[in-house]
C-alpha positions as YAML, in Angstrom:
chain: A
units: angstrom
residues:
- id: 1
  name: UNK
  ca: [82.65, 165.43, 115.10]
- id: 2
  name: UNK
  ca: [81.29, 166.66, 118.23]
- id: 3
  name: UNK
  ca: [80.68, 170.44, 117.97]
- id: 4
  name: UNK
  ca: [82.36, 171.54, 121.22]
- id: 5
  name: UNK
  ca: [85.21, 170.09, 120.35]
- id: 6
  name: UNK
  ca: [85.51, 170.98, 116.93]
- id: 7
  name: UNK
  ca: [84.89, 174.38, 118.58]
- id: 8
  name: UNK
  ca: [88.10, 174.06, 121.09]
- id: 9
  name: UNK
  ca: [90.12, 172.79, 118.16]
- id: 10
  name: UNK
  ca: [89.55, 176.18, 116.28]
- id: 11
  name: UNK
  ca: [92.59, 177.73, 115.06]
- id: 12
  name: UNK
  ca: [92.77, 181.82, 113.89]
- id: 13
  name: UNK
  ca: [90.56, 183.12, 116.27]
- id: 14
  name: UNK
  ca: [89.95, 186.35, 116.93]
- id: 15
  name: UNK
  ca: [90.75, 187.55, 121.33]
- id: 16
  name: UNK
  ca: [86.78, 188.17, 121.13]
- id: 17
  name: UNK
  ca: [86.20, 184.55, 119.50]
- id: 18
  name: UNK
  ca: [88.18, 183.02, 121.77]
- id: 19
  name: UNK
  ca: [86.00, 184.37, 124.85]
- id: 20
  name: UNK
  ca: [82.88, 183.30, 123.09]
- id: 21
  name: UNK
  ca: [84.65, 179.57, 122.83]
- id: 22
  name: UNK
  ca: [85.28, 179.96, 126.43]
- id: 23
  name: UNK
  ca: [81.97, 180.95, 127.14]
- id: 24
  name: UNK
  ca: [80.19, 178.32, 125.08]
- id: 25
  name: UNK
  ca: [82.57, 175.67, 126.22]
- id: 26
  name: UNK
  ca: [82.18, 176.15, 130.46]
- id: 27
  name: UNK
  ca: [78.25, 177.28, 129.15]
- id: 28
  name: UNK
  ca: [76.80, 175.16, 126.63]
- id: 29
  name: UNK
  ca: [73.07, 175.35, 127.78]
- id: 30
  name: UNK
  ca: [73.32, 178.71, 127.16]
- id: 31
  name: UNK
  ca: [73.68, 178.17, 123.49]
- id: 32
  name: UNK
  ca: [69.87, 177.02, 123.45]
- id: 33
  name: UNK
  ca: [68.35, 178.62, 126.01]
- id: 34
  name: UNK
  ca: [69.53, 182.35, 125.02]
- id: 35
  name: UNK
  ca: [68.58, 184.69, 121.49]
- id: 36
  name: UNK
  ca: [71.88, 185.92, 119.87]
- id: 37
  name: UNK
  ca: [71.86, 188.91, 121.35]
- id: 38
  name: UNK
  ca: [71.15, 187.65, 124.90]
- id: 39
  name: UNK
  ca: [74.20, 184.83, 124.60]
- id: 40
  name: UNK
  ca: [76.65, 188.37, 123.10]
- id: 41
  name: UNK
  ca: [75.50, 189.95, 126.36]
- id: 42
  name: UNK
  ca: [76.36, 187.31, 128.76]
- id: 43
  name: UNK
  ca: [79.27, 186.14, 126.87]
- id: 44
  name: UNK
  ca: [80.49, 190.23, 126.62]
- id: 45
  name: UNK
  ca: [80.80, 190.11, 123.54]
- id: 46
  name: UNK
  ca: [78.99, 191.06, 119.69]
- id: 47
  name: UNK
  ca: [76.35, 189.36, 118.13]
- id: 48
  name: UNK
  ca: [78.77, 189.72, 114.39]
- id: 49
  name: UNK
  ca: [80.94, 187.60, 116.82]
- id: 50
  name: UNK
  ca: [78.67, 184.82, 117.23]
- id: 51
  name: UNK
  ca: [77.95, 184.39, 113.59]
- id: 52
  name: UNK
  ca: [81.65, 184.68, 112.53]
- id: 53
  name: UNK
  ca: [82.40, 181.86, 114.92]
- id: 54
  name: UNK
  ca: [79.25, 180.11, 113.00]
- id: 55
  name: UNK
  ca: [80.45, 180.83, 109.63]
- id: 56
  name: UNK
  ca: [84.00, 179.22, 111.11]
- id: 57
  name: UNK
  ca: [82.12, 175.93, 112.37]
- id: 58
  name: UNK
  ca: [80.54, 175.78, 108.95]
- id: 59
  name: UNK
  ca: [77.09, 176.08, 110.44]
- id: 60
  name: UNK
  ca: [74.46, 177.12, 108.62]
- id: 61
  name: UNK
  ca: [72.92, 179.73, 111.44]
- id: 62
  name: UNK
  ca: [72.39, 180.05, 115.06]
- id: 63
  name: UNK
  ca: [69.53, 176.92, 114.89]
- id: 64
  name: UNK
  ca: [72.45, 174.60, 113.43]
- id: 65
  name: UNK
  ca: [74.43, 175.38, 116.27]
- id: 66
  name: UNK
  ca: [71.66, 175.06, 118.90]
- id: 67
  name: UNK
  ca: [70.92, 171.53, 117.51]
- id: 68
  name: UNK
  ca: [74.24, 170.29, 117.62]
- id: 69
  name: UNK
  ca: [74.70, 171.53, 120.98]
- id: 70
  name: UNK
  ca: [71.44, 170.18, 122.10]
- id: 71
  name: UNK
  ca: [72.39, 166.77, 120.74]
- id: 72
  name: UNK
  ca: [75.39, 166.55, 122.91]
- id: 73
  name: UNK
  ca: [73.89, 167.61, 125.78]
- id: 74
  name: UNK
  ca: [71.04, 164.94, 125.40]
- id: 75
  name: UNK
  ca: [74.15, 162.17, 125.32]
- id: 76
  name: UNK
  ca: [76.05, 164.02, 128.28]
- id: 77
  name: UNK
  ca: [72.67, 163.86, 130.50]
- id: 78
  name: UNK
  ca: [72.60, 160.07, 129.71]
- id: 79
  name: UNK
  ca: [76.22, 159.40, 130.75]
- id: 80
  name: UNK
  ca: [75.98, 161.32, 134.30]
- id: 81
  name: UNK
  ca: [74.47, 158.15, 135.32]
- id: 82
  name: UNK
  ca: [78.40, 157.25, 135.68]
- id: 83
  name: UNK
  ca: [80.51, 158.25, 137.67]
- id: 84
  name: UNK
  ca: [83.80, 158.10, 135.49]
- id: 85
  name: UNK
  ca: [86.05, 158.86, 138.09]
- id: 86
  name: UNK
  ca: [84.41, 156.15, 140.76]
- id: 87
  name: UNK
  ca: [82.56, 153.94, 138.40]
- id: 88
  name: UNK
  ca: [83.26, 151.05, 141.48]
- id: 89
  name: UNK
  ca: [81.78, 150.94, 145.32]
- id: 90
  name: UNK
  ca: [83.27, 148.79, 148.15]
- id: 91
  name: UNK
  ca: [79.70, 147.39, 148.07]
- id: 92
  name: UNK
  ca: [79.90, 146.56, 144.31]
- id: 93
  name: UNK
  ca: [79.91, 142.71, 143.17]
- id: 94
  name: UNK
  ca: [82.07, 141.53, 140.78]
- id: 95
  name: UNK
  ca: [79.42, 141.04, 138.69]
- id: 96
  name: UNK
  ca: [78.69, 144.79, 138.81]
- id: 97
  name: UNK
  ca: [81.96, 145.99, 138.56]
- id: 98
  name: UNK
  ca: [82.29, 144.20, 135.16]
- id: 99
  name: UNK
  ca: [79.01, 145.66, 133.85]
- id: 100
  name: UNK
  ca: [80.23, 149.67, 135.33]
- id: 101
  name: UNK
  ca: [83.56, 149.33, 133.41]
- id: 102
  name: UNK
  ca: [81.54, 147.75, 130.28]
- id: 103
  name: UNK
  ca: [79.25, 151.25, 130.63]
- id: 104
  name: UNK
  ca: [82.47, 153.35, 130.68]
- id: 105
  name: UNK
  ca: [84.21, 151.34, 128.08]
- id: 106
  name: UNK
  ca: [80.99, 151.79, 125.72]
- id: 107
  name: UNK
  ca: [80.68, 155.86, 126.57]
- id: 108
  name: UNK
  ca: [84.50, 155.78, 126.21]
- id: 109
  name: UNK
  ca: [84.19, 154.99, 122.49]
- id: 110
  name: UNK
  ca: [81.16, 156.87, 121.35]
- id: 111
  name: UNK
  ca: [82.70, 160.02, 123.04]
- id: 112
  name: UNK
  ca: [86.14, 159.43, 120.84]
- id: 113
  name: UNK
  ca: [84.87, 158.52, 117.83]
- id: 114
  name: UNK
  ca: [82.44, 161.85, 118.27]
- id: 115
  name: UNK
  ca: [85.92, 164.04, 118.64]
- id: 116
  name: UNK
  ca: [86.95, 162.58, 115.52]
- id: 117
  name: UNK
  ca: [87.46, 164.56, 112.13]
- id: 118
  name: UNK
  ca: [87.09, 162.70, 109.01]
- id: 119
  name: UNK
  ca: [89.35, 164.90, 107.38]
- id: 120
  name: UNK
  ca: [91.73, 165.48, 110.36]
- id: 121
  name: UNK
  ca: [92.27, 161.74, 110.67]
- id: 122
  name: UNK
  ca: [92.79, 161.59, 106.63]
- id: 123
  name: UNK
  ca: [95.88, 164.17, 106.75]
- id: 124
  name: UNK
  ca: [97.51, 162.45, 110.27]
- id: 125
  name: UNK
  ca: [97.78, 159.28, 107.74]
- id: 126
  name: UNK
  ca: [99.28, 161.40, 105.20]
- id: 127
  name: UNK
  ca: [101.50, 162.54, 107.97]
- id: 128
  name: UNK
  ca: [102.76, 159.33, 109.22]
- id: 129
  name: UNK
  ca: [102.94, 157.87, 105.59]
- id: 130
  name: UNK
  ca: [105.29, 160.15, 104.18]
- id: 131
  name: UNK
  ca: [107.45, 160.38, 107.10]
- id: 132
  name: UNK
  ca: [110.93, 158.36, 107.30]
- id: 133
  name: UNK
  ca: [111.04, 158.39, 110.81]
- id: 134
  name: UNK
  ca: [108.10, 158.61, 113.42]
- id: 135
  name: UNK
  ca: [108.90, 159.31, 117.11]
- id: 136
  name: UNK
  ca: [105.77, 159.16, 119.51]
- id: 137
  name: UNK
  ca: [106.51, 161.12, 123.03]
- id: 138
  name: UNK
  ca: [104.36, 160.23, 126.29]
- id: 139
  name: UNK
  ca: [105.20, 159.89, 129.82]
- id: 140
  name: UNK
  ca: [104.10, 157.73, 132.75]
- id: 141
  name: UNK
  ca: [101.73, 154.92, 131.75]
- id: 142
  name: UNK
  ca: [101.13, 156.13, 128.36]
- id: 143
  name: UNK
  ca: [104.27, 155.20, 127.27]
- id: 144
  name: UNK
  ca: [102.87, 151.42, 127.36]
- id: 145
  name: UNK
  ca: [100.25, 152.44, 125.05]
- id: 146
  name: UNK
  ca: [103.19, 154.30, 122.87]
- id: 147
  name: UNK
  ca: [105.40, 150.83, 122.67]
- id: 148
  name: UNK
  ca: [102.09, 148.84, 121.82]
- id: 149
  name: UNK
  ca: [101.60, 150.95, 118.93]
- id: 150
  name: UNK
  ca: [105.29, 150.35, 117.82]
- id: 151
  name: UNK
  ca: [104.78, 146.92, 118.40]
- id: 152
  name: UNK
  ca: [101.83, 147.16, 116.06]
- id: 153
  name: UNK
  ca: [103.82, 149.18, 113.51]
- id: 154
  name: UNK
  ca: [107.02, 146.88, 113.76]
- id: 155
  name: UNK
  ca: [104.94, 143.99, 112.45]
- id: 156
  name: UNK
  ca: [103.88, 145.38, 109.33]
- id: 157
  name: UNK
  ca: [107.74, 146.91, 108.91]
- id: 158
  name: UNK
  ca: [107.67, 150.06, 110.19]
- id: 159
  name: UNK
  ca: [110.04, 151.16, 113.08]
- id: 160
  name: UNK
  ca: [108.96, 153.64, 115.68]
- id: 161
  name: UNK
  ca: [110.74, 155.43, 118.41]
- id: 162
  name: UNK
  ca: [109.50, 155.84, 121.33]
- id: 163
  name: UNK
  ca: [112.23, 157.58, 124.28]
- id: 164
  name: UNK
  ca: [111.22, 157.20, 127.20]
- id: 165
  name: UNK
  ca: [113.86, 159.43, 129.50]
- id: 166
  name: UNK
  ca: [113.46, 163.18, 130.14]
- id: 167
  name: UNK
  ca: [117.05, 163.55, 128.65]
- id: 168
  name: UNK
  ca: [116.34, 160.96, 125.67]
- id: 169
  name: UNK
  ca: [113.09, 162.54, 124.77]
- id: 170
  name: UNK
  ca: [114.58, 166.41, 124.48]
- id: 171
  name: UNK
  ca: [118.09, 164.54, 122.48]
- id: 172
  name: UNK
  ca: [115.65, 162.56, 119.88]
- id: 173
  name: UNK
  ca: [113.35, 165.79, 119.54]
- id: 174
  name: UNK
  ca: [116.66, 167.98, 118.89]
- id: 175
  name: UNK
  ca: [117.81, 165.24, 116.49]
- id: 176
  name: UNK
  ca: [114.78, 165.50, 114.52]
- id: 177
  name: UNK
  ca: [114.05, 167.56, 111.18]
- id: 178
  name: UNK
  ca: [111.36, 168.04, 108.74]
- id: 179
  name: UNK
  ca: [111.73, 163.91, 107.61]
- id: 180
  name: UNK
  ca: [110.00, 163.10, 111.27]
- id: 181
  name: UNK
  ca: [106.86, 163.24, 112.47]
- id: 182
  name: UNK
  ca: [105.96, 163.06, 115.95]
- id: 183
  name: UNK
  ca: [103.13, 161.79, 118.09]
- id: 184
  name: UNK
  ca: [103.06, 163.51, 121.21]
- id: 185
  name: UNK
  ca: [100.29, 162.44, 123.68]
- id: 186
  name: UNK
  ca: [99.81, 165.26, 126.48]
- id: 187
  name: UNK
  ca: [96.34, 165.72, 128.14]
- id: 188
  name: UNK
  ca: [96.56, 168.95, 129.67]
- id: 189
  name: UNK
  ca: [100.22, 169.97, 128.59]
- id: 190
  name: UNK
  ca: [100.95, 169.93, 132.07]
- id: 191
  name: UNK
  ca: [104.99, 168.12, 131.79]
- id: 192
  name: UNK
  ca: [107.63, 170.88, 131.79]
- id: 193
  name: UNK
  ca: [109.90, 167.80, 129.39]
- id: 194
  name: UNK
  ca: [106.83, 167.51, 127.15]
- id: 195
  name: UNK
  ca: [106.57, 171.28, 126.91]
- id: 196
  name: UNK
  ca: [110.57, 171.43, 125.90]
- id: 197
  name: UNK
  ca: [110.04, 168.44, 123.43]
- id: 198
  name: UNK
  ca: [107.32, 170.16, 121.71]
- id: 199
  name: UNK
  ca: [109.35, 173.65, 121.72]
- id: 200
  name: UNK
  ca: [112.31, 171.66, 120.12]
- id: 201
  name: UNK
  ca: [109.99, 169.92, 117.61]
- id: 202
  name: UNK
  ca: [108.33, 173.20, 116.62]
- id: 203
  name: UNK
  ca: [111.60, 174.97, 115.97]
- id: 204
  name: UNK
  ca: [113.04, 172.00, 113.97]
- id: 205
  name: UNK
  ca: [110.00, 172.03, 111.86]
- id: 206
  name: UNK
  ca: [108.65, 168.69, 112.77]
- id: 207
  name: UNK
  ca: [105.16, 167.69, 112.06]
- id: 208
  name: UNK
  ca: [103.45, 167.34, 115.48]
- id: 209
  name: UNK
  ca: [100.14, 165.18, 115.95]
- id: 210
  name: UNK
  ca: [99.00, 166.12, 119.52]
- id: 211
  name: UNK
  ca: [96.83, 163.85, 121.38]
- id: 212
  name: UNK
  ca: [94.94, 165.72, 123.78]
- id: 213
  name: UNK
  ca: [91.97, 166.60, 125.83]
- id: 214
  name: UNK
  ca: [89.30, 168.73, 125.11]
- id: 215
  name: UNK
  ca: [90.03, 171.10, 127.73]
- id: 216
  name: UNK
  ca: [92.72, 173.78, 126.77]
- id: 217
  name: UNK
  ca: [96.55, 172.87, 125.96]
- id: 218
  name: UNK
  ca: [99.10, 175.27, 125.55]
- id: 219
  name: UNK
  ca: [100.74, 172.85, 123.64]
- id: 220
  name: UNK
  ca: [97.78, 173.05, 120.59]
- id: 221
  name: UNK
  ca: [99.69, 176.23, 119.25]
- id: 222
  name: UNK
  ca: [102.39, 173.90, 118.05]
- id: 223
  name: UNK
  ca: [100.60, 171.03, 116.37]
- id: 224
  name: UNK
  ca: [99.82, 170.98, 113.07]
- id: 225
  name: UNK
  ca: [97.18, 168.08, 113.76]
- id: 226
  name: UNK
  ca: [95.14, 167.51, 116.98]
- id: 227
  name: UNK
  ca: [93.72, 163.97, 117.92]
- id: 228
  name: UNK
  ca: [90.95, 164.40, 121.11]
- id: 229
  name: UNK
  ca: [90.92, 161.86, 123.95]
- id: 230
  name: UNK
  ca: [87.48, 161.17, 126.12]
- id: 231
  name: UNK
  ca: [87.82, 163.68, 128.58]
- id: 232
  name: UNK
  ca: [84.95, 163.11, 131.11]
- id: 233
  name: UNK
  ca: [87.78, 162.13, 134.10]
- id: 234
  name: UNK
  ca: [89.30, 164.16, 136.62]
- id: 235
  name: UNK
  ca: [92.82, 164.46, 136.33]
- id: 236
  name: UNK
  ca: [93.96, 163.13, 139.52]
- id: 237
  name: UNK
  ca: [90.98, 162.39, 141.99]
- id: 238
  name: UNK
  ca: [89.74, 158.91, 140.53]
- id: 239
  name: UNK
  ca: [90.04, 155.47, 141.23]
- id: 240
  name: UNK
  ca: [92.07, 154.89, 137.79]
- id: 241
  name: UNK
  ca: [92.09, 156.46, 134.20]
- id: 242
  name: UNK
  ca: [89.69, 153.91, 132.76]
- id: 243
  name: UNK
  ca: [88.41, 156.10, 130.30]
- id: 244
  name: UNK
  ca: [91.07, 158.12, 129.24]
- id: 245
  name: UNK
  ca: [93.54, 155.03, 129.19]
- id: 246
  name: UNK
  ca: [90.80, 153.16, 126.68]
- id: 247
  name: UNK
  ca: [90.28, 156.44, 124.47]
- id: 248
  name: UNK
  ca: [94.42, 156.69, 124.26]
- id: 249
  name: UNK
  ca: [94.50, 152.69, 122.96]
- id: 250
  name: UNK
  ca: [92.05, 153.47, 121.02]
- id: 251
  name: UNK
  ca: [92.99, 156.53, 118.95]
- id: 252
  name: UNK
  ca: [96.82, 154.44, 118.27]
- id: 253
  name: UNK
  ca: [94.57, 151.62, 117.27]
- id: 254
  name: UNK
  ca: [92.63, 153.65, 114.75]
- id: 255
  name: UNK
  ca: [96.28, 155.62, 113.62]
- id: 256
  name: UNK
  ca: [97.87, 151.66, 113.29]
- id: 257
  name: UNK
  ca: [94.74, 151.30, 111.32]
- id: 258
  name: UNK
  ca: [94.39, 153.86, 108.92]
- id: 259
  name: UNK
  ca: [98.50, 153.26, 108.09]
- id: 260
  name: UNK
  ca: [98.04, 149.69, 107.61]
- id: 261
  name: UNK
  ca: [94.71, 150.10, 105.45]
- id: 262
  name: UNK
  ca: [96.87, 152.66, 102.84]
- id: 263
  name: UNK
  ca: [98.82, 149.15, 101.72]
- id: 264
  name: UNK
  ca: [96.56, 146.88, 102.79]
- id: 265
  name: UNK
  ca: [97.46, 143.65, 100.85]
- id: 266
  name: UNK
  ca: [101.25, 144.40, 101.10]
- id: 267
  name: UNK
  ca: [100.83, 144.59, 104.66]
- id: 268
  name: UNK
  ca: [98.71, 141.34, 104.94]
- id: 269
  name: UNK
  ca: [101.25, 139.23, 102.74]
- id: 270
  name: UNK
  ca: [104.22, 140.62, 104.98]
- id: 271
  name: UNK
  ca: [102.82, 140.20, 108.32]
- id: 272
  name: UNK
  ca: [101.90, 136.33, 107.41]
- id: 273
  name: UNK
  ca: [105.73, 135.96, 105.56]
- id: 274
  name: UNK
  ca: [106.97, 137.26, 108.68]
- id: 275
  name: UNK
  ca: [105.29, 134.72, 111.33]
- id: 276
  name: UNK
  ca: [106.21, 131.72, 108.62]
- id: 277
  name: UNK
  ca: [109.61, 132.80, 108.82]
- id: 278
  name: UNK
  ca: [109.55, 132.76, 112.63]
- id: 279
  name: UNK
  ca: [107.60, 129.51, 112.54]
- id: 280
  name: UNK
  ca: [107.99, 127.13, 110.43]
- id: 281
  name: UNK
  ca: [104.49, 125.49, 111.28]
- id: 282
  name: UNK
  ca: [102.38, 127.88, 109.65]
- id: 283
  name: UNK
  ca: [104.41, 127.50, 106.10]
...
């Protein structure tokens, strides 16, 4: 998992550790260029705080932290050649547009995979498998991706709820209990409805799976599990959400695949049997 994403997702941090994390996420080059005492001085924390954070990241010293961050910066430098927000220009030919979008998608997949924590994915899979009811809360265009996930799961006999209207989302959350698992899509936790929904879910002891950006999200404190979107795009100043949209689709496909894989043979037989029921020519 990307070390910066792992850092952003750490829980149970002290106040000084949070200050240090915020400083590193904003100034990652300082980790590489500074000695521990210099980094501590710039972040206004103690050297001991740096080493406590390193332990929580399960790294073997400052040297390993520098290597991890340097690797990310090298990858980021390559990606800076692509403008995620304005990947197409008025002068671009159709073929150039296709190439630019292809690069966006390739880097988006790389970033989404780098943010994935194997242990977190396994835990999310178990949460979905044990849930009697799975609800997906999304807004705007993200609802379409939630519905596609619903369609995929329905093909293997798993019914997913995707409440859309604000009132229905709040009602669905209020009707939920510990037998439910809730997938909440929120890039930055800005929407008022999603804030209310998450608080209701938390009050009802619902296990929350938050799909979010690597930026600070106030909803993260309520989530049992966090999955991170590629986060290079500007929230609003862009041609379209090419990267974020593709990242979200990838995560939903990943969740479906993890669920499918748990009972692989059964799900293959189920899909084939249902296709045969719907189309006699396949028998």
